[in-house]
N, C-alpha and C positions, 0 to 999 in steps of 0.2 A: 435716558434709558437705564440709569442705575449702574452702568458698567464702571468698574474701577480702572483708571488709567494707570497701568503698571510701567509705562515707558520711563518714568523718572524715579521709580522706586529702587532702592538698593537691592543687590543680590549678594549673598554670601555663598557662591557656588554657580555652576553653569546651568543648572536646571531652572526653567522658568517658574517652577513651583517654589523655588527658593527666594522669591520676591519677598522682601521684608517691609512691613508697614510701620511707620513711626508717627507718633503724635504725642501731645501732652496727655497724660492719663485722664480718662473721662470721669474718674471719681473725684477729681479736684474740684472743690466748690467754686462756683463762678466768681465769688468775691476774692478768691486766692489765685485764680487762673493766670493772671498776669505776673504772678510772683514765683510760680513753681519752676523748678529746674529739672523736674523728673520727667523723662520721656518714656512712653510705653513703646516697646518694640514687639511686634507680633509676627506670626508665621515663620518662626525660626526653625530651620532645619535642625534635626536632633544632633548633628555633628558640631553645631556652633557652641562654643564655650564662652564663659565670661571673659576669658583672656582675649578672644577674638573680638568680642564686642568692645572691650576697653581699647584695643588697638585701633579699630576702625573709627569709633566715635571720638577717641582721643585726638584725632586729627583736627577737631573743631574746638578744643579747649580742655581745661583741666576737669577731670572726672572725679566726683566724690565717691560714687559707688556704682557697681554693676551687679545685677542679680538676674539670674534666669530662674523662672518658675518651672522646676522639673515636674513631670507628670507623676501624680500620686495614685490615680485611679486607673482601672482598665480602660475606661472611656477616654481619658486623657492620653494614655499610651497609644490607643488605637488611632488617634488623629495623626500621630507621628509628626507633630509640630509643637513647638514650645513658644512661650512668650517671655519677655523679660523687661527690665527697667534699667535705664541709664540715667544717672543723676549727675548733672554738671554743677560746678561751683558757681557759675554765672548764668543767669537767664539768657543773656544775649548769645552765649555760646550754644545753648540748647536750641534757640530759635534758628541759628545758622545751620546747625546739624540737621534739623528737620527739613529746612529748605534745600540743603545740598544733597542730603541722602535721598 
């Protein structure tokens, strides 16, 4: 039916709208997919900071970098949601984070 199962998705807040989606970034070429350590994190509440992401994802392994894409246009600001990227040092840690989060 196309519905997304949100029961096992992480939340950074009490509001169901704060469900966060994680996966390897879709722009990664298929030939590199099994090597990437960069996780896309979507539907972030505007109150989520890079420090919060680093703390939460850091439970699964050493983090290389954390970046939130802050809205730059009126359309992006109107969505009231951000997205970001968490890069692990090891692919295995990134896979566990996706599974557990």
